[in-house]
Every structure is written in C-alpha cells, then in structure tokens.
One Martini backbone bead per residue (centre of mass of N, CA, C, O) as a GRO file, in nm:
protein
  313
    1UNK     BB    1   1.712  11.750   7.404
    2UNK     BB    2   1.884  11.457   7.524
    3UNK     BB    3   2.003  11.169   7.352
    4UNK     BB    4   2.147  10.845   7.419
    5UNK     BB    5   2.389  10.623   7.251
    6UNK     BB    6   2.539  10.321   7.204
    7UNK     BB    7   2.778  10.291   6.950
    8UNK     BB    8   2.901   9.991   7.059
    9UNK     BB    9   2.620   9.852   7.035
   10UNK     BB   10   2.642   9.556   6.885
   11UNK     BB   11   2.735   9.346   6.628
   12UNK     BB   12   2.733   9.621   6.408
   13UNK     BB   13   2.919   9.806   6.545
   14UNK     BB   14   2.876  10.138   6.452
   15UNK     BB   15   2.723  10.141   6.179
   16UNK     BB   16   2.422  10.083   6.258
   17UNK     BB   17   2.405  10.318   6.456
   18UNK     BB   18   2.462  10.551   6.264
   19UNK     BB   19   2.232  10.501   6.068
   20UNK     BB   20   1.997  10.499   6.276
   21UNK     BB   21   2.057  10.780   6.395
   22UNK     BB   22   2.015  10.943   6.134
   23UNK     BB   23   1.717  10.857   6.104
   24UNK     BB   24   1.611  10.959   6.382
   25UNK     BB   25   1.677  11.268   6.346
   26UNK     BB   26   1.426  11.331   6.157
   27UNK     BB   27   1.235  11.338   6.438
   28UNK     BB   28   1.371  11.574   6.537
   29UNK     BB   29   1.435  11.864   6.667
   30UNK     BB   30   1.635  12.143   6.672
   31UNK     BB   31   1.659  12.123   7.001
   32UNK     BB   32   1.777  11.852   6.954
   33UNK     BB   33   1.996  11.573   7.063
   34UNK     BB   34   2.256  11.329   6.970
   35UNK     BB   35   2.436  11.091   7.156
   36UNK     BB   36   2.754  10.941   7.103
   37UNK     BB   37   2.896  10.652   7.249
   38UNK     BB   38   3.257  10.640   7.224
   39UNK     BB   39   3.498  10.610   7.010
   40UNK     BB   40   3.565  10.873   6.821
   41UNK     BB   41   3.743  10.754   6.592
   42UNK     BB   42   3.545  10.524   6.520
   43UNK     BB   43   3.297  10.695   6.457
   44UNK     BB   44   3.424  10.877   6.241
   45UNK     BB   45   3.504  10.647   6.049
   46UNK     BB   46   3.216  10.549   6.001
   47UNK     BB   47   3.102  10.811   5.887
   48UNK     BB   48   3.293  10.832   5.648
   49UNK     BB   49   3.222  10.561   5.513
   50UNK     BB   50   2.896  10.643   5.509
   51UNK     BB   51   2.852  10.950   5.456
   52UNK     BB   52   2.828  11.075   5.757
   53UNK     BB   53   2.804  11.332   5.956
   54UNK     BB   54   2.935  11.385   6.276
   55UNK     BB   55   2.789  11.673   6.320
   56UNK     BB   56   2.503  11.558   6.389
   57UNK     BB   57   2.654  11.490   6.648
   58UNK     BB   58   2.729  11.409   6.981
   59UNK     BB   59   3.043  11.335   7.108
   60UNK     BB   60   3.132  11.075   7.350
   61UNK     BB   61   3.406  10.973   7.507
   62UNK     BB   62   3.454  10.603   7.508
   63UNK     BB   63   3.718  10.372   7.513
   64UNK     BB   64   3.534  10.150   7.625
   65UNK     BB   65   3.419   9.799   7.598
   66UNK     BB   66   3.137   9.593   7.636
   67UNK     BB   67   3.096   9.286   7.585
   68UNK     BB   68   2.848   9.058   7.516
   69UNK     BB   69   3.003   8.821   7.715
   70UNK     BB   70   3.028   8.980   7.958
   71UNK     BB   71   3.025   9.042   8.280
   72UNK     BB   72   2.835   9.288   8.394
   73UNK     BB   73   2.947   9.368   8.677
   74UNK     BB   74   3.250   9.350   8.618
   75UNK     BB   75   3.259   9.540   8.371
   76UNK     BB   76   3.153   9.797   8.511
   77UNK     BB   77   3.383   9.808   8.727
   78UNK     BB   78   3.635   9.792   8.512
   79UNK     BB   79   3.459   9.987   8.290
   80UNK     BB   80   3.407  10.320   8.354
   81UNK     BB   81   3.475  10.407   8.026
   82UNK     BB   82   3.238  10.305   7.902
   83UNK     BB   83   2.959  10.351   7.720
   84UNK     BB   84   2.764  10.253   7.941
   85UNK     BB   85   2.875  10.397   8.191
   86UNK     BB   86   2.861  10.684   8.069
   87UNK     BB   87   2.557  10.689   8.018
   88UNK     BB   88   2.473  10.662   8.321
   89UNK     BB   89   2.619  10.911   8.417
   90UNK     BB   90   2.453  11.114   8.252
   91UNK     BB   91   2.175  11.029   8.363
   92UNK     BB   92   2.227  11.078   8.664
   93UNK     BB   93   2.316  11.396   8.594
   94UNK     BB   94   2.106  11.506   8.375
   95UNK     BB   95   2.245  11.536   8.071
   96UNK     BB   96   2.017  11.338   8.000
   97UNK     BB   97   1.690  11.187   7.916
   98UNK     BB   98   1.818  10.931   7.762
   99UNK     BB   99   1.904  10.571   7.736
  100UNK     BB  100   2.057  10.362   7.478
  101UNK     BB  101   2.113   9.999   7.392
  102UNK     BB  102   2.263   9.696   7.199
  103UNK     BB  103   2.426   9.548   7.394
  104UNK     BB  104   2.482   9.449   7.696
  105UNK     BB  105   2.202   9.373   7.868
  106UNK     BB  106   2.310   9.327   8.154
  107UNK     BB  107   2.460   9.600   8.176
  108UNK     BB  108   2.212   9.775   8.138
  109UNK     BB  109   2.061   9.668   8.388
  110UNK     BB  110   2.284   9.721   8.602
  111UNK     BB  111   2.312  10.022   8.549
  112UNK     BB  112   2.022  10.094   8.629
  113UNK     BB  113   2.030   9.968   8.919
  114UNK     BB  114   2.327  10.110   9.026
  115UNK     BB  115   2.299  10.408   8.921
  116UNK     BB  116   1.997  10.524   8.903
  117UNK     BB  117   1.805  10.341   9.025
  118UNK     BB  118   1.539  10.275   9.195
  119UNK     BB  119   1.244  10.357   9.268
  120UNK     BB  120   1.076  10.438   9.525
  121UNK     BB  121   0.902  10.122   9.594
  122UNK     BB  122   1.062   9.951   9.400
  123UNK     BB  123   1.168   9.634   9.401
  124UNK     BB  124   1.164   9.554   9.073
  125UNK     BB  125   1.263   9.611   8.788
  126UNK     BB  126   1.139   9.605   8.445
  127UNK     BB  127   1.121   9.419   8.148
  128UNK     BB  128   0.972   9.522   7.841
  129UNK     BB  129   0.731   9.399   7.598
  130UNK     BB  130   0.590   9.334   7.278
  131UNK     BB  131   0.263   9.209   7.171
  132UNK     BB  132   0.086   9.113   6.920
  133UNK     BB  133  -0.231   9.175   6.791
  134UNK     BB  134  -0.492   9.087   6.586
  135UNK     BB  135  -0.620   9.395   6.591
  136UNK     BB  136  -0.322   9.576   6.576
  137UNK     BB  137  -0.206   9.578   6.843
  138UNK     BB  138  -0.069   9.584   7.179
  139UNK     BB  139   0.104   9.410   7.429
  140UNK     BB  140   0.234   9.398   7.754
  141UNK     BB  141   0.537   9.234   7.855
  142UNK     BB  142   0.595   9.131   8.207
  143UNK     BB  143   0.875   8.990   8.226
  144UNK     BB  144   1.178   8.949   7.987
  145UNK     BB  145   1.461   8.889   8.203
  146UNK     BB  146   1.540   9.040   8.481
  147UNK     BB  147   1.331   8.833   8.650
  148UNK     BB  148   1.316   8.497   8.722
  149UNK     BB  149   1.258   8.534   9.041
  150UNK     BB  150   0.931   8.584   9.195
  151UNK     BB  151   0.715   8.733   9.384
  152UNK     BB  152   0.396   8.840   9.437
  153UNK     BB  153   0.465   9.149   9.482
  154UNK     BB  154   0.616   9.178   9.213
  155UNK     BB  155   0.388   9.095   9.023
  156UNK     BB  156   0.211   9.330   9.104
  157UNK     BB  157   0.406   9.558   9.014
  158UNK     BB  158   0.412   9.490   8.718
  159UNK     BB  159   0.118   9.577   8.672
  160UNK     BB  160   0.161   9.871   8.755
  161UNK     BB  161   0.382   9.946   8.557
  162UNK     BB  162   0.230   9.857   8.298
  163UNK     BB  163  -0.012  10.051   8.330
  164UNK     BB  164   0.148  10.314   8.307
  165UNK     BB  165   0.261  10.259   8.026
  166UNK     BB  166  -0.001  10.199   7.867
  167UNK     BB  167  -0.131  10.478   7.925
  168UNK     BB  168   0.122  10.679   7.839
  169UNK     BB  169   0.255  10.514   7.571
  170UNK     BB  170  -0.023  10.359   7.438
  171UNK     BB  171  -0.318  10.481   7.501
  172UNK     BB  172  -0.453  10.307   7.740
  173UNK     BB  173  -0.749  10.278   7.891
  174UNK     BB  174  -0.767  10.095   8.147
  175UNK     BB  175  -0.580   9.853   8.163
  176UNK     BB  176  -0.559   9.512   8.114
  177UNK     BB  177  -0.478   9.264   8.361
  178UNK     BB  178  -0.267   8.966   8.338
  179UNK     BB  179  -0.193   8.635   8.412
  180UNK     BB  180   0.045   8.416   8.320
  181UNK     BB  181  -0.066   8.075   8.278
  182UNK     BB  182  -0.180   7.737   8.283
  183UNK     BB  183  -0.458   7.882   8.342
  184UNK     BB  184  -0.775   8.050   8.404
  185UNK     BB  185  -0.803   7.952   8.677
  186UNK     BB  186  -0.825   7.969   8.991
  187UNK     BB  187  -0.529   7.812   9.134
  188UNK     BB  188  -0.318   7.831   8.928
  189UNK     BB  189   0.005   7.730   8.946
  190UNK     BB  190   0.209   7.867   9.140
  191UNK     BB  191   0.246   7.994   9.446
  192UNK     BB  192   0.297   8.285   9.339
  193UNK     BB  193   0.056   8.311   9.140
  194UNK     BB  194  -0.161   8.254   9.348
  195UNK     BB  195  -0.086   8.491   9.536
  196UNK     BB  196  -0.110   8.714   9.320
  197UNK     BB  197  -0.408   8.684   9.265
  198UNK     BB  198  -0.496   8.785   9.546
  199UNK     BB  199  -0.366   9.064   9.527
  200UNK     BB  200  -0.517   9.160   9.275
  201UNK     BB  201  -0.810   9.125   9.389
  202UNK     BB  202  -0.729   9.361   9.622
  203UNK     BB  203  -0.673   9.574   9.398
  204UNK     BB  204  -0.705   9.934   9.286
  205UNK     BB  205  -0.457   9.988   9.065
  206UNK     BB  206  -0.588   9.759   8.884
  207UNK     BB  207  -0.722   9.588   8.590
  208UNK     BB  208  -0.821   9.287   8.678
  209UNK     BB  209  -0.891   8.965   8.482
  210UNK     BB  210  -0.680   8.743   8.539
  211UNK     BB  211  -0.619   8.463   8.376
  212UNK     BB  212  -0.392   8.342   8.127
  213UNK     BB  213  -0.290   8.175   7.843
  214UNK     BB  214  -0.108   8.106   7.562
  215UNK     BB  215  -0.369   8.135   7.371
  216UNK     BB  216  -0.391   8.465   7.461
  217UNK     BB  217  -0.140   8.633   7.364
  218UNK     BB  218  -0.281   8.750   7.065
  219UNK     BB  219  -0.521   8.865   7.177
  220UNK     BB  220  -0.782   9.092   7.333
  221UNK     BB  221  -0.783   9.044   7.659
  222UNK     BB  222  -0.500   9.197   7.704
  223UNK     BB  223  -0.260   9.467   7.782
  224UNK     BB  224  -0.131   9.324   8.041
  225UNK     BB  225   0.137   9.086   8.084
  226UNK     BB  226   0.218   8.870   8.357
  227UNK     BB  227   0.554   8.763   8.456
  228UNK     BB  228   0.823   8.606   8.471
  229UNK     BB  229   1.136   8.627   8.320
  230UNK     BB  230   1.151   8.341   8.214
  231UNK     BB  231   0.881   8.327   8.062
  232UNK     BB  232   0.913   8.594   7.897
  233UNK     BB  233   1.171   8.516   7.743
  234UNK     BB  234   1.065   8.267   7.601
  235UNK     BB  235   0.831   8.407   7.454
  236UNK     BB  236   0.997   8.626   7.298
  237UNK     BB  237   1.188   8.423   7.150
  238UNK     BB  238   0.961   8.269   7.003
  239UNK     BB  239   0.862   8.507   6.837
  240UNK     BB  240   1.125   8.549   6.682
  241UNK     BB  241   1.143   8.259   6.563
  242UNK     BB  242   0.870   8.261   6.417
  243UNK     BB  243   0.941   8.485   6.222
  244UNK     BB  244   1.182   8.348   6.083
  245UNK     BB  245   1.025   8.101   5.977
  246UNK     BB  246   0.816   8.257   5.805
  247UNK     BB  247   1.014   8.415   5.629
  248UNK     BB  248   1.154   8.166   5.495
  249UNK     BB  249   0.842   8.074   5.385
  250UNK     BB  250   0.660   8.316   5.294
  251UNK     BB  251   0.416   8.377   5.546
  252UNK     BB  252   0.368   8.672   5.555
  253UNK     BB  253   0.185   8.927   5.722
  254UNK     BB  254   0.070   9.190   5.893
  255UNK     BB  255   0.087   9.041   6.162
  256UNK     BB  256   0.371   8.886   6.147
  257UNK     BB  257   0.547   9.139   6.096
  258UNK     BB  258   0.512   9.231   6.410
  259UNK     BB  259   0.731   9.018   6.521
  260UNK     BB  260   0.942   9.215   6.455
  261UNK     BB  261   1.177   9.381   6.645
  262UNK     BB  262   1.233   9.631   6.462
  263UNK     BB  263   0.953   9.781   6.511
  264UNK     BB  264   1.037   9.847   6.818
  265UNK     BB  265   1.375   9.816   6.910
  266UNK     BB  266   1.287   9.796   7.233
  267UNK     BB  267   1.328   9.776   7.597
  268UNK     BB  268   1.198   9.889   7.875
  269UNK     BB  269   1.288  10.014   8.193
  270UNK     BB  270   1.089   9.971   8.477
  271UNK     BB  271   1.164  10.167   8.781
  272UNK     BB  272   1.369  10.393   8.715
  273UNK     BB  273   1.580  10.695   8.729
  274UNK     BB  274   1.500  10.667   8.411
  275UNK     BB  275   1.539  10.649   8.059
  276UNK     BB  276   1.539  10.306   7.940
  277UNK     BB  277   1.680  10.121   7.654
  278UNK     BB  278   1.681   9.788   7.519
  279UNK     BB  279   1.846   9.620   7.275
  280UNK     BB  280   1.931   9.426   7.020
  281UNK     BB  281   2.230   9.274   6.928
  282UNK     BB  282   2.103   9.247   6.610
  283UNK     BB  283   2.071   9.531   6.521
  284UNK     BB  284   1.946   9.724   6.298
  285UNK     BB  285   1.895  10.031   6.182
  286UNK     BB  286   1.590  10.015   6.231
  287UNK     BB  287   1.608   9.932   6.529
  288UNK     BB  288   1.775  10.171   6.626
  289UNK     BB  289   1.577  10.388   6.551
  290UNK     BB  290   1.338  10.278   6.731
  291UNK     BB  291   1.490  10.289   6.997
  292UNK     BB  292   1.540  10.596   6.999
  293UNK     BB  293   1.237  10.680   6.967
  294UNK     BB  294   1.147  10.558   7.233
  295UNK     BB  295   1.332  10.727   7.413
  296UNK     BB  296   1.218  10.996   7.317
  297UNK     BB  297   0.923  10.954   7.415
  298UNK     BB  298   0.995  10.916   7.711
  299UNK     BB  299   1.125  11.196   7.744
  300UNK     BB  300   0.888  11.373   7.642
  301UNK     BB  301   0.696  11.250   7.889
  302UNK     BB  302   0.852  11.184   8.144
  303UNK     BB  303   0.795  10.888   8.242
  304UNK     BB  304   0.942  10.813   8.516
  305UNK     BB  305   0.781  11.029   8.679
  306UNK     BB  306   0.510  10.875   8.681
  307UNK     BB  307   0.610  10.654   8.867
  308UNK     BB  308   0.692  10.831   9.105
  309UNK     BB  309   0.411  10.937   9.161
  310UNK     BB  310   0.262  10.665   9.199
  311UNK     BB  311   0.476  10.562   9.434
  312UNK     BB  312   0.418  10.829   9.626
  313UNK     BB  313   0.121  10.772   9.746
   0.00000   0.00000   0.00000
C-alpha cells in the first residue's frame, strides 16, 4: 500500500515533513511505502541535513510548488507539475491509496474536487474536523471551511457523510447527529438550517437528535455536529486559539491538551473518489506524522469506497 505526502507543503517544509514522515513510517508494515512528492534535490538535501536516509521513502519528482498564498484554481492550472497536482494525478490513477498535504489548503480542496472528483450523488464534499469531548472522546464537526454557503439538502448530506466516517473511522455505533444552531428549539436559525431540520426529521439514514448550540460543542450530546463551512471554520479556529491562550498561561490539562491540532494531524475531505487529508500549514513534525497516519488508516479501511456504497443505494 502506498501513501503519498506533499513534501513541499507547510510553512517549514520540507524539513518538518521529512521528520514527520520518518516517524510515521514506524507504524507502516514492510509491505507499505511512503511517497514524498516534491523537488528531489531539495528533499534529498533535507534528508542529508537531518541525517535521515532518503532511501526510506519513494521520491516522486515534482519541480513546482504552489505557495500558501496563491490562488488555488489558478495555481493548479498553471503548475501542473507541482507537488499537489502530481499527488492528485497519482491518486486519480490509483497509483497511491491516499494523499495528504499541509500546503495550500484551497489547492488541496480544489484538487480533490476537480481531479479525483466527487462521488456520484454527493452534492458537495465536506472538510471535517474533530472536536474534543469532556468524556475523552471526539465529535466530528463538518463542514470546517470547504463550503461557506450551503442549502438544506447539502446540510443533510453532511450528516450522512459524517455518520459514515464516525461509524467506520471512529468506531461509533449509530452516531448521533445534531445541527449546530442558535438555539436548541425547532425553528431556530437561518432559513436553510430550519429547512435542514425538517429534512433530518424525515430521514432514516441518520440518527438525528435535533439542534445544539455552542454551549454543547464539547459535551457528549452529539457525535456528528453539522454546520456550514463559515460557522465550522470559525469554531475550529477558535478552538486552536483557545489552546494557544491556555498554553501560554500554563492552564492545560488532559482535556485542553486535546485542543492541539497536532494530536489530530489533519482534516479528511469526505465525499470524493479517493482518501484525502488536509493538514495545517503550520504543521510540526508531530502533526505531519499524525496527518500521514490518518491517511494511512483511511486507506487501510478503503474508506472512500464505503461512501460510494452508501450513496449508491
């Protein structure tokens, strides 16, 4: 099984990627391999500096780099030999089982959307993130930034996609799905969330428990929390900021330590024809390692195929 990572992705690439990749390899089997995409000479120089053998990896030469601030669609069209474009080319041709990267997140999302493409029946693929629960587990939050404006039918599909992920990747039986809203009562929120509530109430595909508000984000009321990408992105960035504030003041405990994005590593894109994970642009080696291991687990379970089966019914 081959997993590929964008070696040029992230603020401190390729060094942090090389270190994290070497750490992730310790969890691979002998039959597995890890592909590093990027300029071979740059990757080899990084390996030599870090005293990590480049022969641990399979190097795929991609001479172009999409910068973190470049326009995603334009950059993908103009830099077809970039590490991101090459990664999606390999994934589309099934030469790898999963692709992950901590570079330009917009380019990663656009590559997934226009290269491997959405699974038939999926209106809009979703970017998902994890929210720590007080009881020690996690809830899945989606969307976290890929879709800022969504209709009620898309919000319903987010719950379906999230349920499949929670059941297969998080081991949660019959996951509880809730809409993140202004209040818990039916009829609250925007016209789209109100309409989504009605769709959920009539759906047999998800275990819908109703609305929750922001005060329920970290308790154990829901396993899958659904919202538009604007709301989800604000919530996830606030969690990151809250962790940084607590860390500066030495207020961390076992619960708040799990607010650190490094522990999760990346966000899966749900609903495309391949296993794709998007990492944080400030990823440390620990975050890179966990991003790769998440992609590995998705490939190991052949996760995206489970969505194809569910949406093919």
